[in-house]
mmCIF file of the N, C-alpha and C atoms, coordinates in Angstrom:
data_MODEL
# 
_entry.id   MODEL 
# 
loop_
_atom_site.group_PDB 
_atom_site.id 
_atom_site.type_symbol 
_atom_site.label_atom_id 
_atom_site.label_alt_id 
_atom_site.label_comp_id 
_atom_site.label_asym_id 
_atom_site.label_entity_id 
_atom_site.label_seq_id 
_atom_site.pdbx_PDB_ins_code 
_atom_site.Cartn_x 
_atom_site.Cartn_y 
_atom_site.Cartn_z 
_atom_site.occupancy 
_atom_site.B_iso_or_equiv 
_atom_site.pdbx_formal_charge 
_atom_site.auth_seq_id 
_atom_site.auth_comp_id 
_atom_site.auth_asym_id 
_atom_site.auth_atom_id 
_atom_site.pdbx_PDB_model_num 
ATOM 1   N N  . UNK A 1 1  ? 10.809 -0.193 9.236   1.00 0.00 ? 1  UNK A N  1 
ATOM 2   C CA . UNK A 1 1  ? 11.182 0.952  9.484   1.00 0.00 ? 1  UNK A CA 1 
ATOM 3   C C  . UNK A 1 1  ? 10.555 1.618  11.006  1.00 0.00 ? 1  UNK A C  1 
ATOM 4   N N  . UNK A 1 2  ? 11.454 1.857  12.010  1.00 0.00 ? 2  UNK A N  1 
ATOM 5   C CA . UNK A 1 2  ? 10.834 1.961  12.969  1.00 0.00 ? 2  UNK A CA 1 
ATOM 6   C C  . UNK A 1 2  ? 11.302 3.543  13.891  1.00 0.00 ? 2  UNK A C  1 
ATOM 7   N N  . UNK A 1 3  ? 10.602 4.260  14.284  1.00 0.00 ? 3  UNK A N  1 
ATOM 8   C CA . UNK A 1 3  ? 10.828 5.112  14.805  1.00 0.00 ? 3  UNK A CA 1 
ATOM 9   C C  . UNK A 1 3  ? 11.897 5.291  15.875  1.00 0.00 ? 3  UNK A C  1 
ATOM 10  N N  . UNK A 1 4  ? 12.748 5.940  16.416  1.00 0.00 ? 4  UNK A N  1 
ATOM 11  C CA . UNK A 1 4  ? 13.671 6.247  17.581  1.00 0.00 ? 4  UNK A CA 1 
ATOM 12  C C  . UNK A 1 4  ? 13.621 7.177  18.465  1.00 0.00 ? 4  UNK A C  1 
ATOM 13  N N  . UNK A 1 5  ? 13.612 7.292  20.062  1.00 0.00 ? 5  UNK A N  1 
ATOM 14  C CA . UNK A 1 5  ? 13.017 8.124  20.570  1.00 0.00 ? 5  UNK A CA 1 
ATOM 15  C C  . UNK A 1 5  ? 14.418 8.928  20.900  1.00 0.00 ? 5  UNK A C  1 
ATOM 16  N N  . UNK A 1 6  ? 14.961 10.090 21.128  1.00 0.00 ? 6  UNK A N  1 
ATOM 17  C CA . UNK A 1 6  ? 16.070 10.625 21.487  1.00 0.00 ? 6  UNK A CA 1 
ATOM 18  C C  . UNK A 1 6  ? 15.690 10.687 22.537  1.00 0.00 ? 6  UNK A C  1 
ATOM 19  N N  . UNK A 1 7  ? 17.168 11.428 23.637  1.00 0.00 ? 7  UNK A N  1 
ATOM 20  C CA . UNK A 1 7  ? 16.852 11.378 24.754  1.00 0.00 ? 7  UNK A CA 1 
ATOM 21  C C  . UNK A 1 7  ? 16.211 12.892 25.275  1.00 0.00 ? 7  UNK A C  1 
ATOM 22  N N  . UNK A 1 8  ? 15.789 13.434 24.597  1.00 0.00 ? 8  UNK A N  1 
ATOM 23  C CA . UNK A 1 8  ? 14.535 14.668 25.293  1.00 0.00 ? 8  UNK A CA 1 
ATOM 24  C C  . UNK A 1 8  ? 13.536 14.458 24.200  1.00 0.00 ? 8  UNK A C  1 
ATOM 25  N N  . UNK A 1 9  ? 12.693 15.482 24.687  1.00 0.00 ? 9  UNK A N  1 
ATOM 26  C CA . UNK A 1 9  ? 10.971 14.832 24.341  1.00 0.00 ? 9  UNK A CA 1 
ATOM 27  C C  . UNK A 1 9  ? 11.092 15.015 22.579  1.00 0.00 ? 9  UNK A C  1 
ATOM 28  N N  . UNK A 1 10 ? 11.678 16.222 22.239  1.00 0.00 ? 10 UNK A N  1 
ATOM 29  C CA . UNK A 1 10 ? 11.633 16.879 20.805  1.00 0.00 ? 10 UNK A CA 1 
ATOM 30  C C  . UNK A 1 10 ? 12.742 15.773 19.800  1.00 0.00 ? 10 UNK A C  1 
ATOM 31  N N  . UNK A 1 11 ? 13.339 15.197 20.216  1.00 0.00 ? 11 UNK A N  1 
ATOM 32  C CA . UNK A 1 11 ? 14.262 14.290 19.542  1.00 0.00 ? 11 UNK A CA 1 
ATOM 33  C C  . UNK A 1 11 ? 13.836 13.122 19.048  1.00 0.00 ? 11 UNK A C  1 
ATOM 34  N N  . UNK A 1 12 ? 13.776 12.854 17.825  1.00 0.00 ? 12 UNK A N  1 
ATOM 35  C CA . UNK A 1 12 ? 13.626 11.320 17.215  1.00 0.00 ? 12 UNK A CA 1 
ATOM 36  C C  . UNK A 1 12 ? 14.750 11.341 16.117  1.00 0.00 ? 12 UNK A C  1 
ATOM 37  N N  . UNK A 1 13 ? 14.378 10.056 15.637  1.00 0.00 ? 13 UNK A N  1 
ATOM 38  C CA . UNK A 1 13 ? 15.274 9.430  14.723  1.00 0.00 ? 13 UNK A CA 1 
ATOM 39  C C  . UNK A 1 13 ? 14.680 8.163  13.679  1.00 0.00 ? 13 UNK A C  1 
ATOM 40  N N  . UNK A 1 14 ? 14.913 7.719  12.658  1.00 0.00 ? 14 UNK A N  1 
ATOM 41  C CA . UNK A 1 14 ? 14.157 6.571  12.030  1.00 0.00 ? 14 UNK A CA 1 
ATOM 42  C C  . UNK A 1 14 ? 15.536 5.818  11.722  1.00 0.00 ? 14 UNK A C  1 
ATOM 43  N N  . UNK A 1 15 ? 14.808 4.282  11.626  1.00 0.00 ? 15 UNK A N  1 
ATOM 44  C CA . UNK A 1 15 ? 15.760 3.228  11.538  1.00 0.00 ? 15 UNK A CA 1 
ATOM 45  C C  . UNK A 1 15 ? 15.069 2.404  10.492  1.00 0.00 ? 15 UNK A C  1 
ATOM 46  N N  . UNK A 1 16 ? 16.057 2.195  9.677   1.00 0.00 ? 16 UNK A N  1 
ATOM 47  C CA . UNK A 1 16 ? 14.815 1.426  8.415   1.00 0.00 ? 16 UNK A CA 1 
ATOM 48  C C  . UNK A 1 16 ? 15.507 -0.482 8.240   1.00 0.00 ? 16 UNK A C  1 
ATOM 49  N N  . UNK A 1 17 ? 14.732 -1.226 8.346   1.00 0.00 ? 17 UNK A N  1 
ATOM 50  C CA . UNK A 1 17 ? 14.995 -2.767 8.733   1.00 0.00 ? 17 UNK A CA 1 
ATOM 51  C C  . UNK A 1 17 ? 15.758 -2.830 7.141   1.00 0.00 ? 17 UNK A C  1 
ATOM 52  N N  . UNK A 1 18 ? 16.801 -3.939 7.218   1.00 0.00 ? 18 UNK A N  1 
ATOM 53  C CA . UNK A 1 18 ? 17.495 -4.024 5.897   1.00 0.00 ? 18 UNK A CA 1 
ATOM 54  C C  . UNK A 1 18 ? 17.157 -5.837 6.169   1.00 0.00 ? 18 UNK A C  1 
ATOM 55  N N  . UNK A 1 19 ? 16.634 -6.289 5.087   1.00 0.00 ? 19 UNK A N  1 
ATOM 56  C CA . UNK A 1 19 ? 16.521 -7.818 4.880   1.00 0.00 ? 19 UNK A CA 1 
ATOM 57  C C  . UNK A 1 19 ? 17.178 -8.725 4.848   1.00 0.00 ? 19 UNK A C  1 
ATOM 58  N N  . UNK A 1 20 ? 18.427 -8.102 4.312   1.00 0.00 ? 20 UNK A N  1 
ATOM 59  C CA . UNK A 1 20 ? 19.582 -8.986 3.960   1.00 0.00 ? 20 UNK A CA 1 
ATOM 60  C C  . UNK A 1 20 ? 20.391 -9.342 5.277   1.00 0.00 ? 20 UNK A C  1 
ATOM 61  N N  . UNK A 1 21 ? 20.218 -8.277 5.950   1.00 0.00 ? 21 UNK A N  1 
ATOM 62  C CA . UNK A 1 21 ? 20.963 -8.733 7.191   1.00 0.00 ? 21 UNK A CA 1 
ATOM 63  C C  . UNK A 1 21 ? 20.302 -8.582 8.640   1.00 0.00 ? 21 UNK A C  1 
ATOM 64  N N  . UNK A 1 22 ? 19.273 -8.547 8.706   1.00 0.00 ? 22 UNK A N  1 
ATOM 65  C CA . UNK A 1 22 ? 18.276 -8.414 9.659   1.00 0.00 ? 22 UNK A CA 1 
ATOM 66  C C  . UNK A 1 22 ? 18.486 -7.946 10.768  1.00 0.00 ? 22 UNK A C  1 
ATOM 67  N N  . UNK A 1 23 ? 18.801 -6.440 10.172  1.00 0.00 ? 23 UNK A N  1 
ATOM 68  C CA . UNK A 1 23 ? 19.216 -5.539 11.111  1.00 0.00 ? 23 UNK A CA 1 
ATOM 69  C C  . UNK A 1 23 ? 18.495 -4.027 11.076  1.00 0.00 ? 23 UNK A C  1 
ATOM 70  N N  . UNK A 1 24 ? 18.533 -3.282 11.782  1.00 0.00 ? 24 UNK A N  1 
ATOM 71  C CA . UNK A 1 24 ? 18.293 -1.584 11.406  1.00 0.00 ? 24 UNK A CA 1 
ATOM 72  C C  . UNK A 1 24 ? 19.160 -0.673 11.375  1.00 0.00 ? 24 UNK A C  1 
ATOM 73  N N  . UNK A 1 25 ? 19.167 0.196  10.214  1.00 0.00 ? 25 UNK A N  1 
ATOM 74  C CA . UNK A 1 25 ? 20.501 0.858  9.821   1.00 0.00 ? 25 UNK A CA 1 
ATOM 75  C C  . UNK A 1 25 ? 19.816 2.369  10.198  1.00 0.00 ? 25 UNK A C  1 
ATOM 76  N N  . UNK A 1 26 ? 20.400 3.321  11.166  1.00 0.00 ? 26 UNK A N  1 
ATOM 77  C CA . UNK A 1 26 ? 19.881 4.541  11.173  1.00 0.00 ? 26 UNK A CA 1 
ATOM 78  C C  . UNK A 1 26 ? 19.577 5.299  9.716   1.00 0.00 ? 26 UNK A C  1 
ATOM 79  N N  . UNK A 1 27 ? 18.735 6.201  9.518   1.00 0.00 ? 27 UNK A N  1 
ATOM 80  C CA . UNK A 1 27 ? 18.663 7.031  8.686   1.00 0.00 ? 27 UNK A CA 1 
ATOM 81  C C  . UNK A 1 27 ? 18.819 8.335  8.770   1.00 0.00 ? 27 UNK A C  1 
ATOM 82  N N  . UNK A 1 28 ? 19.419 9.106  7.622   1.00 0.00 ? 28 UNK A N  1 
ATOM 83  C CA . UNK A 1 28 ? 19.759 10.166 7.967   1.00 0.00 ? 28 UNK A CA 1 
ATOM 84  C C  . UNK A 1 28 ? 18.657 11.202 7.849   1.00 0.00 ? 28 UNK A C  1 
ATOM 85  N N  . UNK A 1 29 ? 18.186 12.050 8.514   1.00 0.00 ? 29 UNK A N  1 
ATOM 86  C CA . UNK A 1 29 ? 17.330 12.688 8.315   1.00 0.00 ? 29 UNK A CA 1 
ATOM 87  C C  . UNK A 1 29 ? 17.435 14.066 7.154   1.00 0.00 ? 29 UNK A C  1 
ATOM 88  N N  . UNK A 1 30 ? 16.450 15.062 7.008   1.00 0.00 ? 30 UNK A N  1 
ATOM 89  C CA . UNK A 1 30 ? 16.516 15.890 5.956   1.00 0.00 ? 30 UNK A CA 1 
ATOM 90  C C  . UNK A 1 30 ? 17.393 16.939 6.769   1.00 0.00 ? 30 UNK A C  1 
ATOM 91  N N  . UNK A 1 31 ? 17.385 17.078 8.172   1.00 0.00 ? 31 UNK A N  1 
ATOM 92  C CA . UNK A 1 31 ? 18.385 17.756 8.704   1.00 0.00 ? 31 UNK A CA 1 
ATOM 93  C C  . UNK A 1 31 ? 19.725 17.486 8.751   1.00 0.00 ? 31 UNK A C  1 
ATOM 94  N N  . UNK A 1 32 ? 20.136 16.582 7.895   1.00 0.00 ? 32 UNK A N  1 
ATOM 95  C CA . UNK A 1 32 ? 21.641 15.986 7.487   1.00 0.00 ? 32 UNK A CA 1 
ATOM 96  C C  . UNK A 1 32 ? 22.276 15.340 8.943   1.00 0.00 ? 32 UNK A C  1 
ATOM 97  N N  . UNK A 1 33 ? 21.341 14.977 9.824   1.00 0.00 ? 33 UNK A N  1 
ATOM 98  C CA . UNK A 1 33 ? 21.810 14.127 10.887  1.00 0.00 ? 33 UNK A CA 1 
ATOM 99  C C  . UNK A 1 33 ? 21.265 13.177 11.221  1.00 0.00 ? 33 UNK A C  1 
ATOM 100 N N  . UNK A 1 34 ? 21.114 11.983 12.132  1.00 0.00 ? 34 UNK A N  1 
ATOM 101 C CA . UNK A 1 34 ? 20.414 11.243 12.821  1.00 0.00 ? 34 UNK A CA 1 
ATOM 102 C C  . UNK A 1 34 ? 19.338 11.433 13.843  1.00 0.00 ? 34 UNK A C  1 
ATOM 103 N N  . UNK A 1 35 ? 19.342 12.803 13.764  1.00 0.00 ? 35 UNK A N  1 
ATOM 104 C CA . UNK A 1 35 ? 18.118 13.091 15.098  1.00 0.00 ? 35 UNK A CA 1 
ATOM 105 C C  . UNK A 1 35 ? 17.813 14.456 14.597  1.00 0.00 ? 35 UNK A C  1 
ATOM 106 N N  . UNK A 1 36 ? 16.487 14.681 14.945  1.00 0.00 ? 36 UNK A N  1 
ATOM 107 C CA . UNK A 1 36 ? 15.891 15.815 14.667  1.00 0.00 ? 36 UNK A CA 1 
ATOM 108 C C  . UNK A 1 36 ? 14.324 15.517 15.447  1.00 0.00 ? 36 UNK A C  1 
ATOM 109 N N  . UNK A 1 37 ? 13.398 16.255 14.594  1.00 0.00 ? 37 UNK A N  1 
ATOM 110 C CA . UNK A 1 37 ? 11.950 16.561 15.349  1.00 0.00 ? 37 UNK A CA 1 
ATOM 111 C C  . UNK A 1 37 ? 11.360 15.575 14.714  1.00 0.00 ? 37 UNK A C  1 
ATOM 112 N N  . UNK A 1 38 ? 10.220 14.832 15.407  1.00 0.00 ? 38 UNK A N  1 
ATOM 113 C CA . UNK A 1 38 ? 9.205  14.040 14.883  1.00 0.00 ? 38 UNK A CA 1 
ATOM 114 C C  . UNK A 1 38 ? 8.912  14.223 13.428  1.00 0.00 ? 38 UNK A C  1 
ATOM 115 N N  . UNK A 1 39 ? 8.459  15.510 13.169  1.00 0.00 ? 39 UNK A N  1 
ATOM 116 C CA . UNK A 1 39 ? 8.216  16.068 11.614  1.00 0.00 ? 39 UNK A CA 1 
ATOM 117 C C  . UNK A 1 39 ? 9.577  15.726 10.759  1.00 0.00 ? 39 UNK A C  1 
ATOM 118 N N  . UNK A 1 40 ? 10.553 15.662 11.234  1.00 0.00 ? 40 UNK A N  1 
ATOM 119 C CA . UNK A 1 40 ? 11.828 15.488 10.106  1.00 0.00 ? 40 UNK A CA 1 
ATOM 120 C C  . UNK A 1 40 ? 11.764 13.836 9.689   1.00 0.00 ? 40 UNK A C  1 
ATOM 121 N N  . UNK A 1 41 ? 11.521 13.151 11.289  1.00 0.00 ? 41 UNK A N  1 
ATOM 122 C CA . UNK A 1 41 ? 11.499 11.529 10.898  1.00 0.00 ? 41 UNK A CA 1 
ATOM 123 C C  . UNK A 1 41 ? 10.409 11.289 10.064  1.00 0.00 ? 41 UNK A C  1 
ATOM 124 N N  . UNK A 1 42 ? 9.113  11.829 10.096  1.00 0.00 ? 42 UNK A N  1 
ATOM 125 C CA . UNK A 1 42 ? 8.051  11.594 9.172   1.00 0.00 ? 42 UNK A CA 1 
ATOM 126 C C  . UNK A 1 42 ? 8.423  11.967 7.797   1.00 0.00 ? 42 UNK A C  1 
ATOM 127 N N  . UNK A 1 43 ? 8.815  13.121 7.884   1.00 0.00 ? 43 UNK A N  1 
ATOM 128 C CA . UNK A 1 43 ? 9.225  13.711 6.402   1.00 0.00 ? 43 UNK A CA 1 
ATOM 129 C C  . UNK A 1 43 ? 10.240 12.776 5.483   1.00 0.00 ? 43 UNK A C  1 
ATOM 130 N N  . UNK A 1 44 ? 11.133 12.354 6.258   1.00 0.00 ? 44 UNK A N  1 
ATOM 131 C CA . UNK A 1 44 ? 11.946 11.192 5.655   1.00 0.00 ? 44 UNK A CA 1 
ATOM 132 C C  . UNK A 1 44 ? 11.114 9.827  5.380   1.00 0.00 ? 44 UNK A C  1 
ATOM 133 N N  . UNK A 1 45 ? 10.211 9.352  6.153   1.00 0.00 ? 45 UNK A N  1 
ATOM 134 C CA . UNK A 1 45 ? 9.687  8.299  6.101   1.00 0.00 ? 45 UNK A CA 1 
ATOM 135 C C  . UNK A 1 45 ? 8.724  8.291  4.692   1.00 0.00 ? 45 UNK A C  1 
ATOM 136 N N  . UNK A 1 46 ? 8.144  9.632  4.779   1.00 0.00 ? 46 UNK A N  1 
ATOM 137 C CA . UNK A 1 46 ? 7.280  9.519  3.511   1.00 0.00 ? 46 UNK A CA 1 
ATOM 138 C C  . UNK A 1 46 ? 8.234  9.773  2.382   1.00 0.00 ? 46 UNK A C  1 
ATOM 139 N N  . UNK A 1 47 ? 9.242  10.372 2.134   1.00 0.00 ? 47 UNK A N  1 
ATOM 140 C CA . UNK A 1 47 ? 9.583  10.493 1.309   1.00 0.00 ? 47 UNK A CA 1 
ATOM 141 C C  . UNK A 1 47 ? 10.466 9.150  0.452   1.00 0.00 ? 47 UNK A C  1 
ATOM 142 N N  . UNK A 1 48 ? 10.694 8.161  1.354   1.00 0.00 ? 48 UNK A N  1 
ATOM 143 C CA . UNK A 1 48 ? 11.279 6.736  1.141   1.00 0.00 ? 48 UNK A CA 1 
ATOM 144 C C  . UNK A 1 48 ? 10.321 6.191  0.806   1.00 0.00 ? 48 UNK A C  1 
ATOM 145 N N  . UNK A 1 49 ? 8.774  6.264  1.189   1.00 0.00 ? 49 UNK A N  1 
ATOM 146 C CA . UNK A 1 49 ? 8.100  5.343  0.750   1.00 0.00 ? 49 UNK A CA 1 
ATOM 147 C C  . UNK A 1 49 ? 6.720  5.834  0.149   1.00 0.00 ? 49 UNK A C  1 
ATOM 148 N N  . UNK A 1 50 ? 6.298  7.337  0.023   1.00 0.00 ? 50 UNK A N  1 
ATOM 149 C CA . UNK A 1 50 ? 5.150  7.870  -0.804  1.00 0.00 ? 50 UNK A CA 1 
ATOM 150 C C  . UNK A 1 50 ? 5.718  8.563  -2.272  1.00 0.00 ? 50 UNK A C  1 
ATOM 151 N N  . UNK A 1 51 ? 7.246  8.492  -2.493  1.00 0.00 ? 51 UNK A N  1 
ATOM 152 C CA . UNK A 1 51 ? 7.550  9.445  -3.252  1.00 0.00 ? 51 UNK A CA 1 
ATOM 153 C C  . UNK A 1 51 ? 7.304  7.959  -4.883  1.00 0.00 ? 51 UNK A C  1 
ATOM 154 N N  . UNK A 1 52 ? 6.929  8.595  -5.946  1.00 0.00 ? 52 UNK A N  1 
ATOM 155 C CA . UNK A 1 52 ? 7.133  7.794  -7.204  1.00 0.00 ? 52 UNK A CA 1 
ATOM 156 C C  . UNK A 1 52 ? 8.626  7.378  -7.617  1.00 0.00 ? 52 UNK A C  1 
ATOM 157 N N  . UNK A 1 53 ? 9.056  6.103  -8.252  1.00 0.00 ? 53 UNK A N  1 
ATOM 158 C CA . UNK A 1 53 ? 10.179 5.594  -8.166  1.00 0.00 ? 53 UNK A CA 1 
ATOM 159 C C  . UNK A 1 53 ? 11.217 6.354  -9.126  1.00 0.00 ? 53 UNK A C  1 
ATOM 160 N N  . UNK A 1 54 ? 10.210 7.318  -10.351 1.00 0.00 ? 54 UNK A N  1 
ATOM 161 C CA . UNK A 1 54 ? 10.456 7.611  -10.774 1.00 0.00 ? 54 UNK A CA 1 
ATOM 162 C C  . UNK A 1 54 ? 11.120 9.107  -11.041 1.00 0.00 ? 54 UNK A C  1 
ATOM 163 N N  . UNK A 1 55 ? 10.899 9.891  -9.969  1.00 0.00 ? 55 UNK A N  1 
ATOM 164 C CA . UNK A 1 55 ? 11.007 11.004 -9.565  1.00 0.00 ? 55 UNK A CA 1 
ATOM 165 C C  . UNK A 1 55 ? 12.470 11.028 -8.748  1.00 0.00 ? 55 UNK A C  1 
# 
């Protein structure tokens, strides 16, 4: 996982590493887009890695 900085100071995105293809793929943020605030990017990362698998 790596954060991506947008063109303005408040625009961020998130890319996930795909081990099968050794590439990064942009993740969709809770705002239903590829760019948002840093809080949106951290919310998505936390949702992907910190939630229980059964939820």
